[in-house]
N, C-alpha and C positions, 0 to 999 in steps of 0.2 A: 627735937624728941625723934628717938631710934626706930625705925622703920624694922620690923622683925620679920625674916623671910624664910621658909621653908619650901627645899628643892623638889619635887617629886619624879624621876627619871631614870627609867631603867638602864641606861651607861651614864657609867661612872664618868667618862667623857663629858659627856653634855653637863652633869652635873658640874665637876670642876670649872668648866668653862665660864658657867652662870654664874657659880662661886667668886670667879676673878675680875668678872665683870663688875659682881655688884657689891665687891669687897672695895669699889677701888671709891668709893661712895661712902662719905664721914657718916652717913644719916640712916645708912642701910648696914642692916648686919644677917647674915645668913646664921640661922640657930640650928639648923638641921636638916637631914636630908632622908630619900626616902627610893626604895628600890623599885615599889611597886605599891599599887594602889592600896592592900591592905596598912602595909607600914605607914605610907601617908595618911588615915586616917587615926593612926593611933600616933603618929608623934605629930597629929594639926590638935587632936584630946591631952598629947603631956605636955607640950610646948607654946602650945595658943600664938603660931604666930601672927601677925596683921594678914600676913598674905602668905598664898600657897603657889607657888608657880607650877603647874601641875600638866604631864605628859597624858595624852589621850591613850596611847599604846605603850599597856606595861600589861606585867604576865600579874597572875592569880586575883586582882580584880582591874577593872582598866580605869583611866583617870575620870571617864564620865560618870562612874556609879560609885566611885571614891567622893568625885565632887558633891555629888546628892546625900551623901552621907557626915558630909563634911557640915553644909549646908544644912540637911532637917537635925545636926548636933546642938543648932544656935550657938556656934564656940564663939561667933564674933570674925571669926578669920574669911576671910574673902581672897574668892581661888580664881587666878588666870592663868584660863588654859595656854597652853604654847602645844604646838605642833606643826612638823613638816606638810601635814597632809590641808591643803588649800580645797575644801569641799563642802558643799553646803552640809549636806547632813549632819555633819561633826557641827557646823556653828548652830543647829538648831538645835542639839540635843544639849550642846553645853550651855546654850541658852536654859533651856530648862531645866536641866539639872542643877540652876540657878549662879553658874558661874557671872563672876563682877566684870570678866574680860576676857578676850580670843587673842591670840597673837602668835603668829607665824616662827618657826625658830629660825628662821634666815633675818628676821629684824635687825637693822643694826642695834650698836649698845645703848646708844643711845635711847635708843626705842623701847627696850626692855627696862630699862631703868626709870624712863621717865613713866611708862607702866605701872610699876611698882608703886610709883608716889602717886598717878593717880587714881587709882584703886584703893590706897589705902588710907586716902583723904576721903573717901567714900562715894566717889564719882565710877563710873564703870565705861569702857571703853571697848572697840572692835578697832581692831588693825584697816585700813584705808580700804584694804585689797577684801575683805572679807565686809566692810561695811557696803562696796560698792554691788559684792555679790547678793547682799542679803535685799537691797535696793532692787536690785533686777529681778528677785524672787518675788517682792511685792507687787512689782509693776503689773506680774503675769494673774495676779488675782483679784478679781475685784470686789472693794472694800465691806467688808463683812456688817460692821456693826454703824457709817457714816459716822458722821461728826455729831453729831446724838450720843457716840461714847464719850462725850468731852464737856458734857453737860454740867454745868456747877463752874466750869473753868470762866474766872475773869476774861478781859480782852489782852490784856499786859499777860495774864499766865498762859495764854495763846500763842502770843508773840514767841513768850518763852521757849514756849514747846516745839515750836517751828526753826527755831535757832538751834534746839539742841540734838533735832532731828539732822539737821544739816551737817553737825558735829563740832557744833561751837564750843571751849570751853566758856567756863565759867566768864573771866577775863576778859573773851571776846565779846561774849552777849552783853559785858557791862560796857565795852566799848559801842558794841551796835548800838544799843540803849540809849546810848548817855546816862547811866546810870550807877550806882556804888556797886562792888563786888558784891558788899552783905547784902545791897535790895536782891541782886537776882540771887542768889543762893534760898534767900528765904522763899520768892517766889520758885525756885525749885522745890526746897522742901513742901509748898502748899502745893501744888501741882503734883508732884508724887501722893502726897498724902489725899488728896480729894480723889485720883483717881484708884487708888488703893495699887498702886505698884512699885518696887523693890528699889529699884533703880535706874540711871540714865538708860540700860540697855533698854528695860522692858517701854522705858517713854517712846524712845524712837521706834521699836515696833507699832507701840497705839497709834503714833502719830502715823504710819503712812498704812496701818492697817485700816483705819478710822480714814484715812481721804486724807486730811490737815494738810500731809504735804503728799509729792505730785515728786517720783521719781523725776529727777535733771531739775526740778523747781529751784531759783535762787531765791 
């Protein structure tokens, strides 16, 4: 199955570079490009890409606003925010806007390729450096809801949530718990449904906010 990608960035050279990287992969196809947020929203509506790689700082409509419109339209397209600005405010705004991932533009090509595949598969991701910053922010805040927010989860689902919060993939969680990938996928789907969460990013946030996982915990 081919993953269809839309590139949204106001710099043509950046788009060309991303296109060159992605099109080295047989399962990735760049179906369109956009030079600003308005074009990105229109192109997403028209082309229905699986993944939109979205720059934050663009003219006419920035990437965060464009992401909100794309998510609100429920097109099924998932957004990965790409930026050179490793700033906390953008992380929170991007997650609030409904982005499924956040990656720095200086990430190595294999990380960009991996990000597209992960998000297209229905998972969500944060760059390691971004994840650390998010965790540091939660470390400074008292847990607002306590683990009461997790009422209804089974013990195994809590274990899976803890491992998600540590950044493990489904395959890594399966290895850790000595179960099949399918079993882990089922646990993840159930806990997201029970907690009314959109994806793994929101699950990580809740795991730290609830106090289930503490920064630095292994």
